[in-house]
Structures are given as structure tokens and as C-alpha cells.
N, C-alpha and C positions, 0 to 999 in steps of 0.2 A: 623459615619456620612457618610463617603465616601466608607465604606467597602461594597463589594458585596459578597454574599455567592456564592461560586463556585458551579455550578450545576454539580454533578458528572455524568460521563458517565457510565451508567449502562444499561444492557440489558440482557435478558436471552440468555445464550450461548446454541445454538442448535447443533453446530458441533465443535468437537475438533480434531485437527491434532496433534498427539503426537510427542514427540521428536525423536523417531526412525522411523518416517514415512516420505516417500518422494512421492509426487504426481507429475506426469508429465502430463501436459495438462492444459487447461483452467478450472478454478473453478468458478462456478456460485452458489451463495447461497442466502438465505433470513434469516432474524433474526440475530443471533449472531454467529460469527465464531472466534474461538481461535486457533492460529497457534503456536505450539512449534516446529514443524518439518520443512520440506523443500517443497516448491511449485515451480516447474519449469513450468511457464505458467502464464497467466493473471488471476487476481482475481477480480471478479465483483459481485455486489449484484443484485438480481433479483427484480426490480421494487419496492422493499420495501424501502420507504423513511427513515425508522428508522433503517436500517441494521447497524450492528457494526462489525468491524474487530479489533481484538486484536492480535497483533504480539508480542510475548514475546521476551525477550533478547536472547533466544535460537532459535528463528524462522528465516527463510530465505525465501524470495520470489524473484524469478528471472522472472520478467514480470511486466506489468503495473497493477496498482491497481485502481479500480473505485468503491468506496464505499462512502456513505454519511458521516458516522462517523467512525473514526478509531483512535486507540491508538497504536502507533508503537514504539517498543523498540528493534527491531532486525535489520537485514540487508535486504535492498531492492535494487535490481538492476533493475531499470525501473522507469517509471514516476508514480506519485501518483496524483489521482484526487479525492478530497474530497468536495462534494457539500454542506455539513453542517459544519463538524468540523474535523480538523486534529490535533492530539496531538502527538508530537514527544518527547518521554521520553529520559532520559539521555544517554541511550545506542543505540539510533536509529542511523542508518547509511543508508542514501539514496544516491545512485549513480544514479541520474536522477533528473528531475525537479518535484517540488511539486506545484500543482495547487489547490488553496484552497479558501474557502469562509471565514472561521475563522480558525486561527492557533494558537497553543500554543507550544512553544519550551522550553524544559528544558535545563539547562546548561549541556553541554557535547554532546547534539544532533548534528549531522553533516549532512549537505546537500551538496553534490557535484553536483550541477546543479543550476537551477534557482528556485526562490520563486516567484510565480505568483498569484496575487490576481485576482479572477474572480467572477462574480455574480453566484448564484446557478443555474440559467437557463443554463449557458454555461458549467456547470460541471455535468449535468445530465448524467446518465450512458452512457459511450462512447462505440463506436464500437472499440474494441481493437484488434490489429493484434495478431495472434497466435505466442507467443514467444517460444513455445515448439518445433517448427519445424524450421530447418535451412532455411534461406532465399535462394530461388533458384537463385535470381538475385544478390546476394551479391557479391561484388568484391573480387577477390582472392588477397591475400597478396603476394607481390613479395618478394622473398628472394634472397639475394646476397651471393655468396661464396667468402670469402676473404682469 
């Protein structure tokens, strides 16, 4: 009577980044992207409102993610923006904030940052700053000799 059938997240995977692959620089895609490797840079979908990112437990992204639908089970260092659905599987580790319209978290998923609910209009593809280049105006860390 109260049960709802869970709508599975499925899409055609157009692009695969394998376990031994590392990409440095921003990545813009449409359709489906499956990441088993490493991406050092922002990941963003290209105007496709049904794009899907799948980050496996072996995957790693260092940069912001702005994709309508995503299933995350790897490590992310950066903020996550999901305008439709964000699913955090049991081995997901996010060091950053998650901005979502709809979220599902499995037991064991970890977010070291904020969880912020926003309307889909506020989460449309963001202009993300390039994480693959060092910030020129970043403050230098002071070191002390003791």
C-alpha cells in the first residue's frame, strides 16, 4: 500500500575512464560517463538534462562536479552540484559540500562538508573554476623552524 517502486538510475554509458587512466583538466560530457580512474579537474555535463555520472569505488575526482544525475561510490575532493538526483553509495567519500535537489545516501557514505538542498533552477550547470591549475593568488603557507 505504501511501497513505491524505486526508479533505477540507468542511462547509456557513452564514455568510460578506466582504472589506469588519469585526466588532468576540466571534463565536459553529455550522455553517460563512467569513471574508474582519476580526474584532476572539474566534471560538468553539457546542457543535457539527463546526463549521468557514475563514479565507481575505484574512481577519484579532484574538482567540482556539476551533473544532473550521479551515482557516487568513490572519492571526491570538491563540491558536488546535482540538479536532479545525487546517490551516494556506501563507499562514497566527499570532501566538500553536496548541493542537491534529491539525495539518497547509503549506510557508510561520508560527506565532510555541508548538505544543502536547493531547487533545480539554482543547480543548473555552474561556471566552475579550473581546479587543475594552481591558484595564482593563493596564500603561501608559513613554516616555522623549531
